[in-house]
All heavy atoms as a GROMACS GRO file, in nm:
protein
  613
    1MET      N    1   3.346  -0.413   0.363
    1MET     CA    2   3.233  -0.424   0.454
    1MET      C    3   3.152  -0.295   0.458
    1MET      O    4   3.032  -0.299   0.461
    1MET     CB    5   3.285  -0.462   0.593
    1MET     CG    6   3.176  -0.499   0.686
    1MET     SD    7   3.102  -0.654   0.633
    1MET     CE    8   3.031  -0.708   0.778
    2LEU      N    9   3.222  -0.182   0.457
    2LEU     CA   10   3.153  -0.053   0.461
    2LEU      C   11   3.070  -0.032   0.336
    2LEU      O   12   2.958   0.019   0.343
    2LEU     CB   13   3.254   0.060   0.477
    2LEU     CG   14   3.195   0.202   0.484
    2LEU    CD1   15   3.103   0.213   0.605
    2LEU    CD2   16   3.304   0.304   0.492
    3VAL      N   17   3.121  -0.075   0.222
    3VAL     CA   18   3.048  -0.061   0.096
    3VAL      C   19   2.918  -0.141   0.101
    3VAL      O   20   2.813  -0.092   0.059
    3VAL     CB   21   3.135  -0.107  -0.024
    3VAL    CG1   22   3.056  -0.109  -0.152
    3VAL    CG2   23   3.257  -0.018  -0.037
    4VAL      N   24   2.922  -0.260   0.156
    4VAL     CA   25   2.802  -0.344   0.168
    4VAL      C   26   2.701  -0.276   0.260
    4VAL      O   27   2.581  -0.272   0.231
    4VAL     CB   28   2.838  -0.484   0.221
    4VAL    CG1   29   2.714  -0.565   0.251
    4VAL    CG2   30   2.927  -0.556   0.121
    5ALA      N   31   2.749  -0.219   0.370
    5ALA     CA   32   2.660  -0.151   0.464
    5ALA      C   33   2.594  -0.030   0.399
    5ALA      O   34   2.475  -0.005   0.418
    5ALA     CB   35   2.735  -0.110   0.589
    6VAL      N   36   2.670   0.045   0.320
    6VAL     CA   37   2.616   0.164   0.252
    6VAL      C   38   2.512   0.122   0.150
    6VAL      O   39   2.406   0.183   0.139
    6VAL     CB   40   2.729   0.247   0.188
    6VAL    CG1   41   2.672   0.354   0.097
    6VAL    CG2   42   2.817   0.308   0.296
    7LYS      N   43   2.540   0.017   0.074
    7LYS     CA   44   2.444  -0.033  -0.025
    7LYS      C   45   2.316  -0.078   0.042
    7LYS      O   46   2.206  -0.049  -0.005
    7LYS     CB   47   2.505  -0.146  -0.107
    7LYS     CG   48   2.605  -0.100  -0.209
    7LYS     CD   49   2.658  -0.216  -0.292
    7LYS     CE   50   2.760  -0.168  -0.394
    7LYS     NZ   51   2.811  -0.279  -0.474
    8LEU      N   52   2.328  -0.150   0.153
    8LEU     CA   53   2.211  -0.195   0.226
    8LEU      C   54   2.132  -0.077   0.280
    8LEU      O   55   2.010  -0.073   0.270
    8LEU     CB   56   2.252  -0.288   0.341
    8LEU     CG   57   2.138  -0.344   0.426
    8LEU    CD1   58   2.042  -0.425   0.340
    8LEU    CD2   59   2.193  -0.431   0.537
    9PHE      N   60   2.202   0.024   0.334
    9PHE     CA   61   2.136   0.143   0.385
    9PHE      C   62   2.060   0.215   0.274
    9PHE      O   63   1.946   0.255   0.292
    9PHE     CB   64   2.239   0.236   0.449
    9PHE     CG   65   2.180   0.361   0.506
    9PHE    CD1   66   2.106   0.357   0.623
    9PHE    CD2   67   2.196   0.483   0.443
    9PHE    CE1   68   2.050   0.472   0.676
    9PHE    CE2   69   2.141   0.599   0.495
    9PHE     CZ   70   2.067   0.593   0.612
   10ASN      N   71   2.123   0.229   0.157
   10ASN     CA   72   2.058   0.294   0.044
   10ASN      C   73   1.936   0.215  -0.002
   10ASN      O   74   1.834   0.272  -0.038
   10ASN     CB   75   2.156   0.313  -0.073
   10ASN     CG   76   2.256   0.423  -0.045
   10ASN    OD1   77   2.231   0.512   0.036
   10ASN    ND2   78   2.369   0.417  -0.111
   11GLN      N   79   1.946   0.083  -0.001
   11GLN     CA   80   1.834  -0.002  -0.038
   11GLN      C   81   1.719   0.016   0.060
   11GLN      O   82   1.604   0.026   0.021
   11GLN     CB   83   1.876  -0.148  -0.044
   11GLN     CG   84   1.766  -0.240  -0.089
   11GLN     CD   85   1.810  -0.386  -0.091
   11GLN    OE1   86   1.918  -0.419  -0.044
   11GLN    NE2   87   1.727  -0.471  -0.147
   12ILE      N   88   1.750   0.024   0.187
   12ILE     CA   89   1.646   0.044   0.288
   12ILE      C   90   1.580   0.181   0.271
   12ILE      O   91   1.459   0.193   0.279
   12ILE     CB   92   1.704   0.027   0.431
   12ILE    CG1   93   1.738  -0.120   0.455
   12ILE    CG2   94   1.606   0.077   0.537
   12ILE    CD1   95   1.816  -0.147   0.581
   13LEU      N   96   1.660   0.283   0.243
   13LEU     CA   97   1.602   0.416   0.218
   13LEU      C   98   1.508   0.413   0.099
   13LEU      O   99   1.399   0.469   0.102
   13LEU     CB  100   1.712   0.520   0.195
   13LEU     CG  101   1.786   0.568   0.317
   13LEU    CD1  102   1.894   0.669   0.277
   13LEU    CD2  103   1.692   0.631   0.417
   14PHE      N  104   1.549   0.346  -0.010
   14PHE     CA  105   1.464   0.335  -0.127
   14PHE      C  106   1.336   0.262  -0.092
   14PHE      O  107   1.228   0.304  -0.129
   14PHE     CB  108   1.536   0.263  -0.241
   14PHE     CG  109   1.445   0.231  -0.356
   14PHE    CD1  110   1.407   0.332  -0.443
   14PHE    CD2  111   1.396   0.104  -0.376
   14PHE    CE1  112   1.321   0.305  -0.549
   14PHE    CE2  113   1.311   0.076  -0.480
   14PHE     CZ  114   1.274   0.177  -0.568
   15THR      N  115   1.348   0.154  -0.017
   15THR     CA  116   1.232   0.075   0.020
   15THR      C  117   1.140   0.157   0.110
   15THR      O  118   1.019   0.150   0.095
   15THR     CB  119   1.275  -0.055   0.090
   15THR    OG1  120   1.364  -0.125   0.005
   15THR    CG2  121   1.157  -0.142   0.120
   16MET      N  122   1.196   0.235   0.199
   16MET     CA  123   1.111   0.318   0.284
   16MET      C  124   1.034   0.417   0.201
   16MET      O  125   0.916   0.438   0.223
   16MET     CB  126   1.196   0.388   0.390
   16MET     CG  127   1.249   0.295   0.497
   16MET     SD  128   1.353   0.375   0.617
   16MET     CE  129   1.230   0.464   0.710
   17THR      N  130   1.098   0.475   0.103
   17THR     CA  131   1.029   0.567   0.014
   17THR      C  132   0.920   0.492  -0.061
   17THR      O  133   0.809   0.542  -0.077
   17THR     CB  134   1.128   0.630  -0.085
   17THR    OG1  135   1.228   0.698  -0.010
   17THR    CG2  136   1.062   0.727  -0.177
   18GLU      N  137   0.950   0.372  -0.106
   18GLU     CA  138   0.851   0.290  -0.174
   18GLU      C  139   0.736   0.255  -0.080
   18GLU      O  140   0.620   0.258  -0.119
   18GLU     CB  141   0.919   0.161  -0.226
   18GLU     CG  142   0.830   0.078  -0.314
   18GLU     CD  143   0.793   0.146  -0.444
   18GLU    OE1  144   0.870   0.231  -0.492
   18GLU    OE2  145   0.685   0.115  -0.498
   19LEU      N  146   0.768   0.227   0.046
   19LEU     CA  147   0.663   0.199   0.144
   19LEU      C  148   0.573   0.320   0.162
   19LEU      O  149   0.450   0.306   0.169
   19LEU     CB  150   0.725   0.163   0.279
   19LEU     CG  151   0.756   0.018   0.305
   19LEU    CD1  152   0.826   0.002   0.438
   19LEU    CD2  153   0.632  -0.065   0.300
   20GLU      N  154   0.632   0.435   0.171
   20GLU     CA  155   0.553   0.557   0.186
   20GLU      C  156   0.461   0.577   0.067
   20GLU      O  157   0.344   0.613   0.083
   20GLU     CB  158   0.644   0.678   0.204
   20GLU     CG  159   0.716   0.681   0.336
   20GLU     CD  160   0.819   0.791   0.345
   20GLU    OE1  161   0.842   0.864   0.246
   20GLU    OE2  162   0.878   0.805   0.454
   21LYS      N  163   0.512   0.549  -0.053
   21LYS     CA  164   0.430   0.562  -0.173
   21LYS      C  165   0.314   0.463  -0.170
   21LYS      O  166   0.200   0.500  -0.200
   21LYS     CB  167   0.514   0.538  -0.298
   21LYS     CG  168   0.611   0.649  -0.331
   21LYS     CD  169   0.692   0.612  -0.454
   21LYS     CE  170   0.802   0.711  -0.480
   21LYS     NZ  171   0.885   0.671  -0.596
   22LEU      N  172   0.342   0.339  -0.134
   22LEU     CA  173   0.236   0.238  -0.127
   22LEU      C  174   0.130   0.276  -0.024
   22LEU      O  175   0.010   0.266  -0.050
   22LEU     CB  176   0.296   0.102  -0.091
   22LEU     CG  177   0.373   0.028  -0.200
   22LEU    CD1  178   0.445  -0.093  -0.142
   22LEU    CD2  179   0.281  -0.014  -0.312
   23TYR      N  180   0.177   0.320   0.092
   23TYR     CA  181   0.085   0.355   0.200
   23TYR      C  182  -0.002   0.475   0.160
   23TYR      O  183  -0.123   0.477   0.183
   23TYR     CB  184   0.164   0.386   0.327
   23TYR     CG  185   0.086   0.366   0.453
   23TYR    CD1  186   0.082   0.242   0.515
   23TYR    CD2  187   0.016   0.471   0.511
   23TYR    CE1  188   0.010   0.223   0.632
   23TYR    CE2  189  -0.056   0.453   0.628
   23TYR     CZ  190  -0.058   0.329   0.687
   23TYR     OH  191  -0.130   0.311   0.801
   24GLN      N  192   0.062   0.575   0.098
   24GLN     CA  193  -0.013   0.693   0.054
   24GLN      C  194  -0.113   0.656  -0.054
   24GLN      O  195  -0.226   0.704  -0.054
   24GLN     CB  196   0.082   0.802   0.004
   24GLN     CG  197   0.012   0.933  -0.027
   24GLN     CD  198  -0.055   0.992   0.095
   24GLN    OE1  199   0.006   1.006   0.200
   24GLN    NE2  200  -0.182   1.026   0.083
   25ASN      N  201  -0.073   0.569  -0.146
   25ASN     CA  202  -0.164   0.523  -0.251
   25ASN      C  203  -0.284   0.452  -0.191
   25ASN      O  204  -0.398   0.471  -0.234
   25ASN     CB  205  -0.088   0.432  -0.348
   25ASN     CG  206  -0.164   0.404  -0.475
   25ASN    OD1  207  -0.276   0.447  -0.493
   25ASN    ND2  208  -0.103   0.329  -0.562
   26MET      N  209  -0.259   0.371  -0.088
   26MET     CA  210  -0.367   0.301  -0.020
   26MET      C  211  -0.463   0.400   0.046
   26MET      O  212  -0.586   0.388   0.032
   26MET     CB  213  -0.309   0.205   0.085
   26MET     CG  214  -0.409   0.111   0.143
   26MET     SD  215  -0.338  -0.020   0.245
   26MET     CE  216  -0.235   0.068   0.358
   27ALA      N  217  -0.410   0.501   0.112
   27ALA     CA  218  -0.493   0.602   0.178
   27ALA      C  219  -0.573   0.682   0.075
   27ALA      O  220  -0.692   0.709   0.096
   27ALA     CB  221  -0.406   0.695   0.261
   28ASP      N  222  -0.510   0.717  -0.037
   28ASP     CA  223  -0.579   0.792  -0.142
   28ASP      C  224  -0.692   0.710  -0.203
   28ASP      O  225  -0.802   0.761  -0.227
   28ASP     CB  226  -0.481   0.833  -0.253
   28ASP     CG  227  -0.380   0.936  -0.206
   28ASP    OD1  228  -0.401   0.999  -0.100
   28ASP    OD2  229  -0.278   0.953  -0.277
   29THR      N  230  -0.665   0.582  -0.225
   29THR     CA  231  -0.766   0.493  -0.283
   29THR      C  232  -0.885   0.480  -0.189
   29THR      O  233  -1.001   0.483  -0.232
   29THR     CB  234  -0.706   0.354  -0.312
   29THR    OG1  235  -0.594   0.371  -0.401
   29THR    CG2  236  -0.806   0.262  -0.376
   30LEU      N  237  -0.859   0.469  -0.061
   30LEU     CA  238  -0.966   0.459   0.038
   30LEU      C  239  -1.050   0.587   0.038
   30LEU      O  240  -1.173   0.582   0.038
   30LEU     CB  241  -0.906   0.434   0.177
   30LEU     CG  242  -1.004   0.408   0.289
   30LEU    CD1  243  -1.089   0.286   0.260
   30LEU    CD2  244  -0.930   0.390   0.420
   31GLU      N  245  -0.983   0.701   0.034
   31GLU     CA  246  -1.054   0.829   0.035
   31GLU      C  247  -1.138   0.846  -0.091
   31GLU      O  248  -1.253   0.892  -0.084
   31GLU     CB  249  -0.953   0.943   0.045
   31GLU     CG  250  -1.017   1.079   0.062
   31GLU     CD  251  -0.914   1.189   0.081
   31GLU    OE1  252  -0.805   1.159   0.135
   31GLU    OE2  253  -0.943   1.302   0.042
   32GLN      N  254  -1.085   0.806  -0.206
   32GLN     CA  255  -1.159   0.819  -0.331
   32GLN      C  256  -1.284   0.733  -0.333
   32GLN      O  257  -1.384   0.767  -0.398
   32GLN     CB  258  -1.069   0.780  -0.449
   32GLN     CG  259  -0.958   0.880  -0.475
   32GLN     CD  260  -0.853   0.825  -0.571
   32GLN    OE1  261  -0.861   0.712  -0.616
   32GLN    NE2  262  -0.753   0.908  -0.599
   33GLY      N  263  -1.282   0.622  -0.261
   33GLY     CA  264  -1.396   0.532  -0.259
   33GLY      C  265  -1.512   0.580  -0.174
   33GLY      O  266  -1.622   0.525  -0.182
   34MET      N  267  -1.491   0.683  -0.095
   34MET     CA  268  -1.598   0.732  -0.007
   34MET      C  269  -1.720   0.778  -0.086
   34MET      O  270  -1.834   0.754  -0.045
   34MET     CB  271  -1.547   0.844   0.083
   34MET     CG  272  -1.455   0.797   0.193
   34MET     SD  273  -1.530   0.676   0.305
   34MET     CE  274  -1.659   0.774   0.379
   35THR      N  275  -1.700   0.842  -0.200
   35THR     CA  276  -1.811   0.890  -0.281
   35THR      C  277  -1.897   0.772  -0.327
   35THR      O  278  -2.021   0.777  -0.318
   35THR     CB  279  -1.760   0.968  -0.403
   35THR    OG1  280  -1.679   1.075  -0.357
   35THR    CG2  281  -1.873   1.022  -0.486
   36ASP      N  282  -1.831   0.668  -0.377
   36ASP     CA  283  -1.906   0.551  -0.421
   36ASP      C  284  -1.975   0.481  -0.305
   36ASP      O  285  -2.087   0.431  -0.320
   36ASP     CB  286  -1.814   0.452  -0.494
   36ASP     CG  287  -1.778   0.500  -0.633
   36ASP    OD1  288  -1.864   0.563  -0.698
   36ASP    OD2  289  -1.665   0.475  -0.677
   37LEU      N  290  -1.913   0.480  -0.190
   37LEU     CA  291  -1.976   0.420  -0.072
   37LEU      C  292  -2.104   0.496  -0.036
   37LEU      O  293  -2.208   0.435  -0.009
   37LEU     CB  294  -1.879   0.418   0.046
   37LEU     CG  295  -1.933   0.354   0.175
   37LEU    CD1  296  -1.967   0.207   0.152
   37LEU    CD2  297  -1.832   0.368   0.286
   38GLU      N  298  -2.096   0.627  -0.040
   38GLU     CA  299  -2.215   0.708  -0.011
   38GLU      C  300  -2.325   0.684  -0.114
   38GLU      O  301  -2.443   0.673  -0.079
   38GLU     CB  302  -2.177   0.856  -0.007
   38GLU     CG  303  -2.090   0.892   0.113
   38GLU     CD  304  -2.027   1.030   0.102
   38GLU    OE1  305  -2.049   1.101   0.001
   38GLU    OE2  306  -1.953   1.067   0.195
   39LYS      N  307  -2.287   0.673  -0.241
   39LYS     CA  308  -2.385   0.645  -0.346
   39LYS      C  309  -2.449   0.507  -0.325
   39LYS      O  310  -2.570   0.490  -0.343
   39LYS     CB  311  -2.319   0.650  -0.484
   39LYS     CG  312  -2.281   0.789  -0.528
   39LYS     CD  313  -2.212   0.785  -0.664
   39LYS     CE  314  -2.167   0.923  -0.708
   39LYS     NZ  315  -2.095   0.918  -0.837
   40PHE      N  316  -2.367   0.410  -0.287
   40PHE     CA  317  -2.419   0.276  -0.263
   40PHE      C  318  -2.519   0.277  -0.148
   40PHE      O  319  -2.627   0.218  -0.157
   40PHE     CB  320  -2.305   0.178  -0.233
   40PHE     CG  321  -2.353   0.042  -0.194
   40PHE    CD1  322  -2.411  -0.043  -0.288
   40PHE    CD2  323  -2.340  -0.002  -0.064
   40PHE    CE1  324  -2.456  -0.169  -0.252
   40PHE    CE2  325  -2.386  -0.128  -0.026
   40PHE     CZ  326  -2.443  -0.212  -0.121
   41GLU      N  327  -2.482   0.345  -0.041
   41GLU     CA  328  -2.573   0.351   0.074
   41GLU      C  329  -2.701   0.425   0.042
   41GLU      O  330  -2.804   0.401   0.106
   41GLU     CB  331  -2.501   0.416   0.193
   41GLU     CG  332  -2.395   0.324   0.253
   41GLU     CD  333  -2.324   0.385   0.371
   41GLU    OE1  334  -2.314   0.510   0.379
   41GLU    OE2  335  -2.276   0.308   0.457
   42ALA      N  336  -2.698   0.511  -0.060
   42ALA     CA  337  -2.818   0.583  -0.103
   42ALA      C  338  -2.902   0.499  -0.200
   42ALA      O  339  -3.006   0.544  -0.246
   42ALA     CB  340  -2.780   0.715  -0.167
   43GLY      N  341  -2.853   0.378  -0.233
   43GLY     CA  342  -2.933   0.289  -0.316
   43GLY      C  343  -2.877   0.262  -0.455
   43GLY      O  344  -2.937   0.187  -0.532
   44ASN      N  345  -2.765   0.320  -0.491
   44ASN     CA  346  -2.705   0.298  -0.622
   44ASN      C  347  -2.623   0.169  -0.617
   44ASN      O  348  -2.512   0.166  -0.568
   44ASN     CB  349  -2.616   0.418  -0.660
   44ASN     CG  350  -2.554   0.406  -0.796
   44ASN    OD1  351  -2.541   0.297  -0.851
   44ASN    ND2  352  -2.512   0.519  -0.850
   45MET      N  353  -2.681   0.062  -0.672
   45MET     CA  354  -2.616  -0.069  -0.664
   45MET      C  355  -2.490  -0.075  -0.751
   45MET      O  356  -2.396  -0.149  -0.719
   45MET     CB  357  -2.713  -0.180  -0.706
   45MET     CG  358  -2.831  -0.196  -0.609
   45MET     SD  359  -2.779  -0.239  -0.442
   45MET     CE  360  -2.835  -0.096  -0.351
   46SER      N  361  -2.483   0.001  -0.858
   46SER     CA  362  -2.364   0.004  -0.943
   46SER      C  363  -2.244   0.056  -0.865
   46SER      O  364  -2.130   0.014  -0.886
   46SER     CB  365  -2.386   0.090  -1.066
   46SER     OG  366  -2.487   0.034  -1.147
   47ALA      N  367  -2.269   0.149  -0.774
   47ALA     CA  368  -2.160   0.203  -0.692
   47ALA      C  369  -2.104   0.095  -0.600
   47ALA      O  370  -1.987   0.097  -0.565
   47ALA     CB  371  -2.210   0.322  -0.611
   48GLY      N  372  -2.186  -0.002  -0.564
   48GLY     CA  373  -2.141  -0.112  -0.481
   48GLY      C  374  -2.032  -0.194  -0.550
   48GLY      O  375  -1.935  -0.238  -0.487
   49THR      N  376  -2.045  -0.210  -0.681
   49THR     CA  377  -1.942  -0.281  -0.758
   49THR      C  378  -1.811  -0.203  -0.752
   49THR      O  379  -1.703  -0.262  -0.734
   49THR     CB  380  -1.987  -0.297  -0.905
   49THR    OG1  381  -2.108  -0.373  -0.906
   49THR    CG2  382  -1.881  -0.368  -0.987
   50ARG      N  383  -1.820  -0.073  -0.764
   50ARG     CA  384  -1.699   0.010  -0.758
   50ARG      C  385  -1.638   0.007  -0.618
   50ARG      O  386  -1.515   0.006  -0.604
   50ARG     CB  387  -1.730   0.153  -0.802
   50ARG     CG  388  -1.767   0.163  -0.949
   50ARG     CD  389  -1.777   0.307  -0.996
   50ARG     NE  390  -1.880   0.384  -0.928
   50ARG     CZ  391  -2.008   0.390  -0.967
   50ARG    NH1  392  -2.049   0.322  -1.074
   50ARG    NH2  393  -2.095   0.464  -0.902
   51VAL      N  394  -1.721   0.001  -0.516
   51VAL     CA  395  -1.670  -0.008  -0.378
   51VAL      C  396  -1.593  -0.139  -0.360
   51VAL      O  397  -1.482  -0.139  -0.305
   51VAL     CB  398  -1.786   0.002  -0.275
   51VAL    CG1  399  -1.738  -0.036  -0.136
   51VAL    CG2  400  -1.846   0.142  -0.275
   52ARG      N  401  -1.649  -0.248  -0.409
   52ARG     CA  402  -1.580  -0.377  -0.396
   52ARG      C  403  -1.448  -0.377  -0.472
   52ARG      O  404  -1.347  -0.427  -0.422
   52ARG     CB  405  -1.670  -0.491  -0.446
   52ARG     CG  406  -1.787  -0.518  -0.354
   52ARG     CD  407  -1.857  -0.652  -0.381
   52ARG     NE  408  -1.852  -0.700  -0.517
   52ARG     CZ  409  -1.942  -0.672  -0.612
   52ARG    NH1  410  -2.045  -0.595  -0.584
   52ARG    NH2  411  -1.930  -0.724  -0.733
   53LYS      N  412  -1.448  -0.318  -0.591
   53LYS     CA  413  -1.324  -0.310  -0.670
   53LYS      C  414  -1.220  -0.224  -0.596
   53LYS      O  415  -1.102  -0.259  -0.589
   53LYS     CB  416  -1.352  -0.249  -0.807
   53LYS     CG  417  -1.231  -0.241  -0.895
   53LYS     CD  418  -1.264  -0.182  -1.031
   53LYS     CE  419  -1.137  -0.170  -1.114
   53LYS     NZ  420  -1.160  -0.102  -1.240
   54ASN      N  421  -1.266  -0.115  -0.539
   54ASN     CA  422  -1.179  -0.026  -0.463
   54ASN      C  423  -1.118  -0.100  -0.343
   54ASN      O  424  -0.998  -0.089  -0.316
   54ASN     CB  425  -1.261   0.095  -0.418
   54ASN     CG  426  -1.178   0.207  -0.363
   54ASN    OD1  427  -1.060   0.193  -0.341
   54ASN    ND2  428  -1.242   0.319  -0.340
   55MET      N  429  -1.199  -0.176  -0.274
   55MET     CA  430  -1.150  -0.250  -0.157
   55MET      C  431  -1.050  -0.357  -0.198
   55MET      O  432  -0.954  -0.383  -0.125
   55MET     CB  433  -1.267  -0.311  -0.080
   55MET     CG  434  -1.359  -0.206  -0.016
   55MET     SD  435  -1.272  -0.084   0.086
   55MET     CE  436  -1.207  -0.188   0.214
   56GLN      N  437  -1.068  -0.418  -0.315
   56GLN     CA  438  -0.971  -0.517  -0.364
   56GLN      C  439  -0.837  -0.450  -0.391
   56GLN      O  440  -0.731  -0.505  -0.359
   56GLN     CB  441  -1.022  -0.586  -0.491
   56GLN     CG  442  -0.930  -0.695  -0.540
   56GLN     CD  443  -0.915  -0.809  -0.441
   56GLN    OE1  444  -1.012  -0.856  -0.383
   56GLN    NE2  445  -0.793  -0.855  -0.422
   57THR      N  446  -0.841  -0.330  -0.447
   57THR     CA  447  -0.718  -0.254  -0.473
   57THR      C  448  -0.647  -0.224  -0.342
   57THR      O  449  -0.525  -0.240  -0.331
   57THR     CB  450  -0.749  -0.124  -0.548
   57THR    OG1  451  -0.814  -0.157  -0.672
   57THR    CG2  452  -0.625  -0.043  -0.574
   58ILE      N  453  -0.722  -0.184  -0.241
   58ILE     CA  454  -0.664  -0.154  -0.109
   58ILE      C  455  -0.603  -0.281  -0.049
   58ILE      O  456  -0.493  -0.278   0.007
   58ILE     CB  457  -0.770  -0.093  -0.016
   58ILE    CG1  458  -0.809   0.047  -0.067
   58ILE    CG2  459  -0.721  -0.087   0.129
   58ILE    CD1  460  -0.932   0.104  -0.004
   59LYS      N  461  -0.672  -0.393  -0.064
   59LYS     CA  462  -0.620  -0.520  -0.013
   59LYS      C  463  -0.487  -0.555  -0.081
   59LYS      O  464  -0.391  -0.596  -0.014
   59LYS     CB  465  -0.721  -0.631  -0.039
   59LYS     CG  466  -0.675  -0.768   0.005
   59LYS     CD  467  -0.778  -0.873  -0.032
   59LYS     CE  468  -0.720  -1.011  -0.007
   59LYS     NZ  469  -0.805  -1.116  -0.063
   60ASP      N  470  -0.480  -0.536  -0.212
   60ASP     CA  471  -0.356  -0.565  -0.285
   60ASP      C  472  -0.242  -0.473  -0.240
   60ASP      O  473  -0.128  -0.518  -0.222
   60ASP     CB  474  -0.378  -0.550  -0.436
   60ASP     CG  475  -0.474  -0.653  -0.493
   60ASP    OD1  476  -0.498  -0.756  -0.426
   60ASP    OD2  477  -0.526  -0.630  -0.604
   61LEU      N  478  -0.273  -0.345  -0.222
   61LEU     CA  479  -0.171  -0.251  -0.175
   61LEU      C  480  -0.125  -0.286  -0.034
   61LEU      O  481  -0.005  -0.281  -0.004
   61LEU     CB  482  -0.224  -0.108  -0.179
   61LEU     CG  483  -0.242  -0.049  -0.319
   61LEU    CD1  484  -0.324   0.081  -0.312
   61LEU    CD2  485  -0.107  -0.024  -0.384
   62ALA      N  486  -0.218  -0.324   0.052
   62ALA     CA  487  -0.183  -0.362   0.189
   62ALA      C  488  -0.091  -0.484   0.189
   62ALA      O  489   0.005  -0.491   0.266
   62ALA     CB  490  -0.310  -0.391   0.270
   63GLN      N  491  -0.117  -0.580   0.100
   63GLN     CA  492  -0.031  -0.698   0.090
   63GLN      C  493   0.109  -0.658   0.046
   63GLN      O  494   0.208  -0.710   0.097
   63GLN     CB  495  -0.092  -0.800  -0.006
   63GLN     CG  496  -0.012  -0.928  -0.016
   63GLN     CD  497  -0.003  -1.004   0.116
   63GLN    OE1  498  -0.094  -0.998   0.198
   63GLN    NE2  499   0.107  -1.073   0.136
   64LYS      N  500   0.119  -0.566  -0.048
   64LYS     CA  501   0.250  -0.519  -0.094
   64LYS      C  502   0.326  -0.452   0.021
   64LYS      O  503   0.447  -0.470   0.035
   64LYS     CB  504   0.236  -0.423  -0.210
   64LYS     CG  505   0.195  -0.490  -0.339
   64LYS     CD  506   0.179  -0.389  -0.451
   64LYS     CE  507   0.128  -0.456  -0.577
   64LYS     NZ  508   0.105  -0.359  -0.685
   65VAL      N  509   0.255  -0.376   0.104
   65VAL     CA  510   0.319  -0.312   0.219
   65VAL      C  511   0.371  -0.420   0.314
   65VAL      O  512   0.484  -0.414   0.360
   65VAL     CB  513   0.221  -0.217   0.292
   65VAL    CG1  514   0.278  -0.172   0.427
   65VAL    CG2  515   0.189  -0.096   0.205
   66ARG      N  516   0.288  -0.521   0.341
   66ARG     CA  517   0.329  -0.628   0.433
   66ARG      C  518   0.454  -0.700   0.382
   66ARG      O  519   0.547  -0.725   0.458
   66ARG     CB  520   0.215  -0.729   0.450
   66ARG     CG  521   0.094  -0.673   0.522
   66ARG     CD  522  -0.014  -0.779   0.545
   66ARG     NE  523   0.032  -0.868   0.651
   66ARG     CZ  524   0.054  -0.998   0.637
   66ARG    NH1  525   0.036  -1.058   0.523
   66ARG    NH2  526   0.095  -1.070   0.739
   67VAL      N  527   0.455  -0.733   0.254
   67VAL     CA  528   0.569  -0.804   0.196
   67VAL      C  529   0.695  -0.719   0.202
   67VAL      O  530   0.803  -0.767   0.238
   67VAL     CB  531   0.537  -0.847   0.051
   67VAL    CG1  532   0.661  -0.894  -0.022
   67VAL    CG2  533   0.430  -0.956   0.050
   68THR      N  534   0.682  -0.591   0.170
   68THR     CA  535   0.798  -0.501   0.170
   68THR      C  536   0.854  -0.486   0.311
   68THR      O  537   0.976  -0.490   0.330
   68THR     CB  538   0.760  -0.363   0.113
   68THR    OG1  539   0.705  -0.382  -0.018
   68THR    CG2  540   0.879  -0.272   0.105
   69VAL      N  541   0.768  -0.473   0.409
   69VAL     CA  542   0.813  -0.462   0.548
   69VAL      C  543   0.885  -0.590   0.590
   69VAL      O  544   0.992  -0.585   0.652
   69VAL     CB  545   0.695  -0.431   0.642
   69VAL    CG1  546   0.733  -0.450   0.788
   69VAL    CG2  547   0.644  -0.290   0.618
   70GLN      N  548   0.830  -0.705   0.554
   70GLN     CA  549   0.894  -0.832   0.591
   70GLN      C  550   1.031  -0.845   0.523
   70GLN      O  551   1.126  -0.890   0.586
   70GLN     CB  552   0.804  -0.951   0.552
   70GLN     CG  553   0.857  -1.082   0.603
   70GLN     CD  554   0.860  -1.088   0.755
   70GLN    OE1  555   0.766  -1.048   0.822
   70GLN    NE2  556   0.970  -1.134   0.811
   71GLU      N  557   1.039  -0.804   0.397
   71GLU     CA  558   1.167  -0.808   0.327
   71GLU      C  559   1.271  -0.719   0.396
   71GLU      O  560   1.387  -0.757   0.409
   71GLU     CB  561   1.151  -0.767   0.181
   71GLU     CG  562   1.081  -0.870   0.097
   71GLU     CD  563   1.048  -0.821  -0.043
   71GLU    OE1  564   1.063  -0.699  -0.071
   71GLU    OE2  565   1.002  -0.904  -0.125
   72GLN      N  566   1.227  -0.601   0.440
   72GLN     CA  567   1.317  -0.511   0.512
   72GLN      C  568   1.364  -0.575   0.641
   72GLN      O  569   1.484  -0.569   0.674
   72GLN     CB  570   1.246  -0.380   0.546
   72GLN     CG  571   1.264  -0.273   0.445
   72GLN     CD  572   1.207  -0.141   0.498
   72GLN    OE1  573   1.173  -0.127   0.616
   72GLN    NE2  574   1.199  -0.045   0.411
   73LYS      N  575   1.273  -0.633   0.716
   73LYS     CA  576   1.310  -0.698   0.841
   73LYS      C  577   1.410  -0.810   0.817
   73LYS      O  578   1.508  -0.823   0.890
   73LYS     CB  579   1.185  -0.753   0.912
   73LYS     CG  580   1.099  -0.647   0.975
   73LYS     CD  581   0.973  -0.704   1.033
   73LYS     CE  582   1.000  -0.812   1.134
   73LYS     NZ  583   0.878  -0.869   1.193
   74ASN      N  584   1.387  -0.889   0.714
   74ASN     CA  585   1.477  -0.999   0.683
   74ASN      C  586   1.614  -0.949   0.638
   74ASN      O  587   1.715  -1.010   0.670
   74ASN     CB  588   1.417  -1.090   0.576
   74ASN     CG  589   1.296  -1.166   0.627
   74ASN    OD1  590   1.274  -1.176   0.746
   74ASN    ND2  591   1.216  -1.217   0.536
   75ALA      N  592   1.619  -0.839   0.565
   75ALA     CA  593   1.745  -0.785   0.517
   75ALA      C  594   1.830  -0.733   0.634
   75ALA      O  595   1.951  -0.749   0.636
   75ALA     CB  596   1.720  -0.674   0.417
   76VAL      N  597   1.766  -0.672   0.731
   76VAL     CA  598   1.838  -0.619   0.847
   76VAL      C  599   1.886  -0.732   0.936
   76VAL      O  600   1.997  -0.727   0.988
   76VAL     CB  601   1.747  -0.522   0.927
   76VAL    CG1  602   1.813  -0.482   1.057
   76VAL    CG2  603   1.718  -0.398   0.844
   77ALA      N  604   1.806  -0.836   0.949
   77ALA     CA  605   1.841  -0.949   1.035
   77ALA      C  606   1.955  -1.032   0.976
   77ALA      O  607   2.028  -1.098   1.049
   77ALA     CB  608   1.720  -1.037   1.060
   78ALA      N  609   1.968  -1.028   0.844
   78ALA     CA  610   2.071  -1.113   0.779
   78ALA      C  611   2.210  -1.057   0.791
   78ALA      O  612   2.253  -0.968   0.838
   78ALA     CB  613   2.039  -1.129   0.632
   0.00000   0.00000   0.00000
């Protein structure tokens, strides 16, 4: 039983690290998109395409965070 608990604890630690990486990647992606957003607001329509692509990436990362958190909750509850 102790071995199972240790394995689960290690898995949760790994997942937390993975969550931190996903969250940081999402924040970095958002920050990087600010330049294109400013260009778009100044009238550069091509930058608008990059802003939309950037936002899709953030959406995908946010979904991965949500799924990982739910998996963690389910693992602890089981």
